[in-house]
BAGU-727696 format. One record per residue (C-alpha): x, y, z; residue in one letter. Coordinates in steps of 0.5 Angstrom, whole numbers, plus 2048, in hexadecimal, padded with zeros to 3 digits. Last residue first. Layout:
N
XYZa ...
This chain:
354
7CC8117E7r 7CC8127EFg 7D28157EFr 7D58107F4k 7D380A7EFa 7D580E7E9r 7DC80F7ECi 7DC8077EFl 7DA8057E8p 7DF8097E4e 7E58077E9l 7E68007E6a 7E58017DFd 7E98077E0m 7EF8037E2v 7EF7FE7DDp 7EE8057D8e 7F58087DAv 7F98087D4g 7FD8027D2d 8048047D1r 80380B7D5l 7FF8097DBa 8038027DCd 7FD7FD7DDc 7FA7F97E3c 7F37F77E5p 7F47F47ECl 7F57ED7EFg 7FB7F07F2t 8007EA7F0i 7FC7E87EAq 7FC7EF7E7a 8037F07E9t 8057EA7E5e 8017ED7DFa 8047F47DFi 80B7F17E0l 80B7EC7DBr 8087F27D6r 80E7F67D8a 8137F17D7e 8107F07D0a 8107F77CEe 8177F87D1s 8187FC7D8q 81A8037DAd 8148067D9y 8108017DDt 80C8057E2n 8078017E4l 8008037E6c 7FC7FF7EBv 7F57FF7ECa 7EF8007F0v 7F28017F7t 7EC8017FBr 7EA807800p 7E7805806a 7E580B80Ak 7E880F810y 7EB80A815y 7EC80680Fe 7F180B80Cm 7F880880Ef 7F580180Dq 7F5803805e 7FB806805y 7FE800809h 7FB7FA805r 7FD7FD7FEi 8057FE800t 8057F7803f 8027F47FDe 8077F87F8l 80D7F67FCs 8117FA800p 8167FE7FDl 81D7FD800p 821802804i 828804802s 82680B800t 82880F7FAg 8228137F8p 81E80E7F7r 81C8097FBf 81F8027F9k 81E7FC7F4e 81B8007EFr 81A7FC7E8s 8137FB7E9p 8118037E9q 80A8037EDh 8048077EDv 7FE8057F2m 7F78087F0v 7F380A7F6f 7EC80A7F7a 7E780E7FBd 7EC8137FDp 7EC818804m 7F081D800a 7F3821806g 7F481B80Al 7F7817804m 7FB81D801l 7FE81F808g 800817809l 804818802t 80781E804v 80A81B80Bp 80D814807g 812818803f 818817807g 81881080Ap 81380E804h 80D809807l 80780E805l 80B80F7FEa 80C8167FBg 80781A7F8q 8008187F5g 7FC81D7F0e 7F581D7F2v 7F081A7EDf 7E981D7EEi 7E381A7EBv 7DC81C7EAd 7DE8237EBa 7D88287ECg 7DC82F7EEa 7DB82E7F5a 7DF8277F4d 7E582B7F1h 7E68307F6m 7E582A7FBm 7EB8267F9v 7EF82D7F8l 7ED82F7FFr 7EE828802e 7F58277FFv 7F782E802e 7F582C809g 7F8825809a 7FF829808m 7FD82E80Df 80182C813d 80782980Fg 80983080Cp 807831805v 80D830800a 80C8287FFd 80582A7FDl 80682E7F7p 7FF8317F7t 7FB8317F0g 7FA8357EAe 7FC8367E3g 7FB82F7E2e 80182D7DEi 8068317E3l 80282F7E9i 8038287E7g 80A8297E6t 80B82D7EDq 8078287F1g 8008277F4t 7FC8287EEa 7F58267EFv 7F28237E8f 7EA8237E6e 7E581F7E3a 7DE8207E1k 7DD8197DEl 7DB8187D7g 7DF8127D5r 7E58167D2a 7E581B7D8r 7E78147DCa 7EC8127D7a 7EF8197D8r 7EF81A7DFr 7F28137E0l 7F88157DBe 7F981B7E0l 7F98177E6a 7FD8117E3v 8028177E1t 80281A7E8m 8048137EBk 8098117E7g 80F80E7EBv 8128147EEn 8118127F5c 81180B7F7d 80B8067F8t 80680A7F5g 80080E7F6v 7FB8117F1t 7F58147F5l 7EE8137F3v 7E88177F5v 7E18167F3f 7DD81C7F3a 7D881D7F9q 7DD81F7FEa 7DB81E805k 7E181B807l 7E5821804a 7E382580Ar 7E882180Ea 7EA828812h 7F082980Fa 7F582F811v 7F583680Ee 7FA839809l 7F8841808g 7FE842803a 80083D7FDp 8068397FDp 80C83B7F9r 80E8357F5r 80C8387EEv 81083E7EFd 80E8427E9w 8138487E7l 80F84D7E3r 8128517DEv 8128597DDg 81985A7DCk 81B85E7E2m 81685A7E6e 81A8547E4a 8218577E5r 81F8597ECe 81C8527EEa 82284E7EBf 8278527EFe 8238537F5e 82284B7F5d 81C84A7F9d 81884A7F3t 81C8447F0l 81A8407F6f 81E83A7F7f 81A8347F8h 81A8337F1l 8148337ECg 8168387E8s 81283D7E3w 8168427E0v 8138487DBd 8178497D5l 8188507D3h 81F84F7D0n 8238527D6e 81F84E7DBi 8218477D7a 8288497D7e 82884B7DEf 8258447DFi 82A8417DBv 8308447DFg 82D8427E5r 82D83B7E3w 83583A7E5d 83383B7ECd 82E8357ECp 8288377EFl 8268327F5r 82082D7F5g 8248297FAg 8278257F5s 8258287EEp 81E8297ECa 81D8297E4i 81A82D7DFg 81B8347E1i 8178377DCl 81983D7D8l 8138417D5v 8118457CFd 8158417CAp 8168447C3r 81983F7BFa 81F8437BDp 8208437C5l 82183C7C5l 82983C7C3e 82A8417C8g 82783D7CEl 82E8397CDt 8308317CCa 82A82F7C7v 82482A7C7v 82082B7C1p 81882B7C1a 8178257BCp 8118217C0g 8108207C8g 8118197C8f 8168137C9g 81A8187CEl 82081A7CBc 81F8187C4q 81881C7C4e 81B8227C7i 8208227C2t 8278217C1r 82D8267C0g 82E8287C7a 82E8227CCr 8338247D1t 83282B7D0s 82B82A7D2d 8268307D1i 81F82E7CEa 81B8307C8g 8158347C6v 8108317CAi 8098347C9q 8058347CFh 7FE82F7CFd 80182B7D5s 8018247D5y 8088207D2r 80C8267D2i 80A8297D9v 80B8227DCg 8128217D8t 8158277DBa 8138267E2t 81581F7E2k 81C8217DFa 82081C7E2n 81C8157E1l 81A8177DAl 82181A7D8t 8238217D7f 8288217DDn 82E8257DBg 82B82C7DAe 82482B7DBa 8218327D9m 81B8327D5i 8198377D0a 8118397D0v 80D83C7CBr 80683E7CFr 7FF83C7CFr 7FB8407D4q 7F983C7DAt 7FD83E7E0t 7FA83F7E7m 
């Protein structure tokens, strides 16, 4: 678990954008760490704010050396290249970070600690290599224990991967706490873990144990007296590649409610498939029907990701989606999530008897 506030330099070479630097943008927006700058030679000379639309005046530079005067103590690998591999030309940057006594945090499927050169050099310099995606020891199979959770469990789900499920869950936790509820967040991906300092990288867990890990995290927060637990969604139930991780989340969390997340401009499953996205109504129906054997979770709201739309078009899409689905609809970052919390709060208080 990592809770100490750190000074972070972000490596995002060639990809420091909202869509491509998902790990970086999540940490910048939600973590308590101080971001001293980002490395992307294709955008050097700008600020983080200019590249992302938020994040302040910290610079985007071409090399790690340009950020060293700002005294970073961590280098964060801020993107997840295809397949989670480490690009060969990044090795020099990681060695440079280690030589300058920076810890290195990575959410790649490639584990830095399994690389003999990295591990040996890090030990020599007394720095930590944190492979966020390394699954924990002692994995167990799920036993549907979350059916007995006293807390109200909300799972953010989506029509596709990378649409903003973590963002919605974190915004909901913030809004719930503002209403006096004891609200917790279950991190199930590398970005959420980097923000929280704890969690499980579900896509790195063997299939038999995915649901068990989610169940463990939900029940841990339940035992600590949470009123509501927001579980970070992964993938999408109908996605041809990432459906299994979503299924593990559903069976592990045994949610009381879903919040659906959708990017209206998406037409096909990402990345790079030719398969059209199903309609929102079809998707909502199948999420709910799948869980009917165990319980009857409602989809209480839809959150749209309209980052690539004008204000006028976003307003039109939100109104149209609310009319089509009959559910509250908003963009969590444009509007906040109060309409979603208005729908959730009575359900949370009813289950908790408050």
